[in-house]
N, C-alpha and C positions, 0 to 999 in steps of 0.2 A: 380775438382768435389769432394765434401765431400763424404767420405765413409758412407754407410747406417749404422744406429745403429745396434748393434748385436742383434740377435733374443732373445726374452725373454723366458727363459726356462718355459715350462708348458703352454705357451699361446695358442699353437695350440689345446691342449686338452680342454682348457676353451672355445675356439671358437666352437669346436665340441659339447661340452656340451650345450652351448647356443642354437645352432641349434637344438639339440635334444629336449630341453625343449620347444622351440618355436613350434616344430612339435607336441609334445604331448599335451601341455597345450593350444597352440594357435589354432592348426588345428585338434586336436583330433586323431592324428595318433598314433597307438601303438608304443611303444619304439623300439621294435625289427624291425618293418617295416620301421622305420625312419632311421635306422643306416646307411644303404648303401649310401643314398643320403646325409645325414647330415655330415658324416665323409669322404665323397669323397674328395680326395686331402690331407688327413692326411696320410703321408707315414709311420710313425713309428708305429709299433704295440703297443708299450707301450703308446703312446699318444692316440691311438684309445681306448685302454682298459681303460685308465684314464678318457677319455671323457664319456664313457658309465657309469663308476663307479660314477663319479661326478653327472651325470644326475639322475641315480637311487637313489643316496643318497639324493639328493634334493627331489625327489618324496616320499621317505620314511619319510622325516622329514618336509614336506611342511608346514603344519599348524604352527609348532613351529618356523621354519625359518621366516615365515611371521610375527609371533608375535614379534620376535626380531626386524625385520625391521620396523614394525609399531611403536615400542616403541622409535625409534630414528629418526622419521620423523615428521615434524610439522603437516602434513596431509597425510593420506594413499595414497600410489602410486596405480595407477590402477593395477588390478590383472595381466593384460597381458603386462604391461609396460616393455620395455627392461631393464630399470634400476632395476626394481624389480627382473627380471630374473638373471641379472648379480650379484646382491647382494645375491641372494639365492645360486648361485654357489660359490661365494667367502666365504660365511659363512659356507657352507657345507665343503669346503676345509679346512678351519681353524678349525672348531669345531669337525669334524668327521674324516678328513684325516690327521690332524696334520700338515697342511701347515703353515710355519712360517708367522706371521703377515705381514712382509715386502713383502713377496712373494704374499700374498693374495691381497694386494693393487696393486702391480706391474702387476699382471695378470688380475685384474679387470678393471682398468681405461682404458686400450687400447680398451676394448670392447665397450666403450661408446664414441667413437670419434664422435664429433658433438652433443653429448648428455649431460645430467646433471652429468658431471664428478665431479664437486665440491660437489654436493649433495651426490653422492655415496661415495666420499672420506670422507665427514663429517660423514655419517652413519657408515662406517667402523671404522673410528677413534673413534667415541663415544662408539661403542660396544666393540672394542678392549681395549680401556682404562678402560672401565667399567667391563672388564673381564666377558663378557656375557657368558652364558652357556645354553646348551640345557637340557631339562629334561632327566631323566634316561630312560624313555620310551616315544616314540613318541605318539602324539595324532592322532587318526584316524580323517579323515575328518568327519565333523558333521553328514553328511548323513548316514555314515556307523556306527559311534559310536552309534547313536540312533537306527538305524534299527536293527543292530545285537544284541544290548542289549534287544530290544523288542522281537526279534525272538528266541534268544538262551540264554538270561540271561546276566547280567552284567559281570559275571566271564568269559564268552566266549569273550566278547568285550575286556576285559582287556588282555586276552591271545592273542587275535589277534593283539592288539597294541604292546605287548611285542615281538611277532614274527616278527613284521615289522622293528625292530630296525637295524638288520644287514642282510647281504646276508646269506641265509641258506646254509646248507651243500648240497652236490650234491648227489642225489640218482641215482643209476644205476640198470638196470635190466639185468640179465645175460642170454646169449643164452643157456647155459647149467647149470641148477641149481645144478647139481652134483659137480660143480667146485666152489661152493660158498666160501668154506674155503680158497681155493687157491687165488681167486681174492680179497677177503677181506684182506689177508696178502700182496699181491702184490701191492694193491692200498692204503695200510695203512688205511683201513676203518673198519667199523663194519657192520655186517649183522643183520637185524631185522627180516628176513624171508628167507626161501630158495629161491635162485635165486635173491637176493637183496644185494647190498653193498651201504653203505652210506659213502661218502668221506668227511672228515672234511673240513670246510671252509678255514682253514689255507693252506691246500694243494690245494684246488680248486682255490684260488686266486694267487697261486704261479707259474702258467704256463698254457700254452694252453692245453685244454682238449684233443686235437688231439695227444698230445705227451705222454699221459698217457699209461701205460702198458695195452695191450689188445685192444686199440682202432683200430689200423690198421688191426688187424686180426679179427675184428668184434665180439669180445667176449662179448660185452655189449653195451648198449645204454643208454642215459640219459632218466630217467623217474621217476617222483615223486612216492614214495611208494604208496600213495593213488590212483594215476592214474593207478597203476598196478592191483588194486583190482577188477575192473569189469571183466577182463579176468580170474583172479584167481577164482572168484566166478562163472563164467560161467561153468568151469569144463568140457570143451569140450574134447572129446576123440580123439586120433590120427585117421586120416582118415575121420573124420566127416566134413561135409561142414559147413562153418561159413561165414556169411556176416558181414564185418566190415563197417558199414555205417558211413559216415563223417569221413573217416579213417585218413586223414592227421592230424598231421605230421607222424603218423605211428607207434608209440610205441606199441599200442595194436595189430596192424597187425603183428609186429615182435614177440610179445609174442605168438600169435596164431600159426604163422608159426613155431616157435621154438618147440611148443608142438606137431607138426605133423599134424595139421589140414589142410584141403583143404580150403584156405582162399581166399575170394574175397574182395578186398579193394576198396570201392566206395567213391569218393569225387567229389565235384563240381568243384574244382580248379585243373586244369592241372599243374599249377605252383607249388602248394603245393604237388601234387603227385610226382613231380620230386624228392623231398626230400625223399619220401617213397621208390622210386626206388633206390636212392643212398644208403640208409640204408640197403635195401634188398641185394644189391650187396656187400656192405661192410661185412655184416654178413653171406653171403652165403645162405640166406634163400630165399624161393620162395613163391610168392602169385600172384593171378590174379588181375591186376590193371584195374579198370574201372573208366573213367572220365565221370561224368554225374550228373545231378540234380536229387536227390532221389525223388523229387516230380513228376518227369516225366519219369525217367529211369524205365525199367521193366526187371527183370532177366529172364533167360531162364529156371531156375529151382527153386524149393523151397528148403529152407535150414534147416539143422538140428538145427542150432542155429543162432541167429542174435544179434549182439552187436551194440547198438545205443548210441554212446557218442555224444549227440546232441549239436549243436551250442547253445551257451549261453552267458551270460554276463561275464563269466570267473572270477567272483569275488573271487572264491576259490583259485586262484593261485596268490593272491596278495603278498605272501611272496617272490616269485621269480620274480614277475612282478608288482611292485608297481604302475606302470602307470595305471593299470585297475581301481584304486580307483579315478582317476582324469579324465577319459575319459567320455565325455558327454553321450555316448550311454548307460551307466549303469543306467541312471536315468529313462529311459523309456524302459522297457523290454516287453511291450505288444506284439510287433511284434515277438519277439523271442518265447514267450510262444505259440503263434498261430502256429509258425513253428514247435516247439517241438511236439505239439499235432498232427499236420498233419503228421510228420515223423513217429511217433509212430503208427498211424493208417496204414500208408503205410507198415511199417515193419510187421504188423500183417498178412497182406495178403501174405507175402512171406515165411511164416514159415510152415514147415511140421507139420502135426498133431503129437502132443506129443513133439514138439520142444520147445526150451527155448529162450526167449528174455531177454536181459539185457538192461535196460534203465539207462543212467548215465549222469550227468552234473557236471562240475567243478564249480558249483555256490553255494554260501552260501545263496541264496534267495529261500525260500520254494516255491515261485510261479513258479520256474523253476525245482523244484524237487518233493517234496511231493504233491503239488497241481496238477501237471500234472499226476503223477502216480495214484492219487486218481480217475482220470477219467477212471474208469475201462471199458475196451472194452468188449462187450458181448462175443465175441469168443476168447478172450485172457485174462482170469482172472489172478489175481495176484497169485504168488507162494511165500509166505513169507519166508524169511530167518530164520533159526533156529540158536540159539546161538552155538550149537555144531559144525556147519560147518563154523563159522567165525574165521578168524585168528587174531593174534595180540591183543587178549583180547577184540575185538569188540563185542558189544551187539546189536541185532536188535532193531529198534524202536518199539513202541507199534503196529504199522501197519505192521511190518515185513520188513521194509526197512533198508538200511545201510546208515548212515550219519557220515562222518568224519568232525571234527571241529579242528581249530587251538588249539594246546596244548593237543591234544588227545593222543599223544605219546611223549616220550622224544626226543627233537630235532625238533618236529613239523612235519606236513605234510599238503598237500593241503586240502581244503574243497571240499568234493565230496558227491554227492547223488547217490545211486544205488538202483534200484528196479528190481525185477525179475518177469517174467510172463511165463506162460506155455500155449501152444495152445492145447486144448482138442481134443481128438480123432476123 
């Protein structure tokens, strides 16, 4: 009996990347939710990491990769065709991960067993011989290129495209802001605010985050700098009661607990709350965990403060999660805006007189931010932010809101909307 051919190096990672892309682009599953199933059976951690990196790179450069493929085919392949998916992965490996051309072909063709291998081989050969190249900056999907230019101006859309090109640095929030200088040095990062460290991409891609100094002892957690702003701006005092609505995955719950607040973390997903519990245990912080639908759940008390980081299209996190630009759900946000307004009204009833509510979304769509906050609730008027109380050089909008946009700081941050309300006496 003939011996089987030796395994092709890198092929398991390409198979995993293909499954990830089929889940995201074919079924509309967020990338992080697809990982466990798509990469099941891939034993080596390096292959799993490469599969995710390849898939994310394709999603960052998708319009440009498709333009190259279409330039080398007699007629366009269907958007969801397996051959197009495989070619996207192959070109991303060659043009962005510096995979040698012979390895690009060797790891692509086995993914098309029983399929158009000759076509794929021809496309790759044409593009490799022609020394094809990607532009310096990726093109946004048309929907967002047009919408963001209309909403925020062409310069913002250009900054968003530029920030999509590579994996961003990793932002960390510290359990103890007094140790900012120590952890910035230990993690070879920089701090842009007290209690924050930004770890450069070169280090972030060099090993498991769980192996970084301070992780095991719970000294920090991963949280984009913009995502930390709602708690920073809430300015709750130690001992005050705070409800963190829609709390999972829990970064803001950890911030509040670290500041000494009596935190109640509410979320509809028991599975997502498991991660909150894990991080509380790792950091040694405490909070009351409540699993329930905020539209039906009723608290036993009224709160000094409420933080509502509402479910949204999440387009503001595209730098770290490029799949959000390609998920079908972002095209119709009407159900989300109705939910956001309903949650805001529920929160108003749970606030003590004189209490403060922060409403936030990680969306770059004004319909999920500014337009929702403009629906002023009679018993919960807006409390505009003043420039003197905002960190990092932020300025309030004309209506007293906070809006972060790509390119707003050196190294970038997520797109966030933040509004503040106060319940009168």
